C-alpha positions, 0 to 999 in steps of 0.5 A: 709475645703472649696474648692476653685476654680474648681475641675479640670482645663480646658484643651484647645481643642488644647491639645486633638488635639495634643494628637490625632495626636500623637496617629495617627503617633505613630500607623503609626510607629507601622505598618511601622516597622513590615512591613519593617522587616517581609516582607523583603523576601516577597518583593522579590517575591511580591515587587510591591503589597506590595510596593504600598500598603504601599505607599497608607498607607503613602499617607493617613497618609501624607494627614492627617498630611497636613490637620492638618497643614492647619487647624492650629492644631500644631500652639500653638500661634493661638487662 
């Protein structure tokens, strides 16, 4: 049988960027959930340190999300 076309179709770079963003925010949830559940008692004794460390983490993730939006990663209609 004679093969027709290429062996594998090419995917757009946007596909990979969206996949990396999904992994990034999926990992964020993985770290955020145990922090909220396991450190419940520790928040009462070391509340400000734990709170500000998580706020720093969320700030970095939010900055990455805003950067991705400004670069147009989530805009599928843009070429």
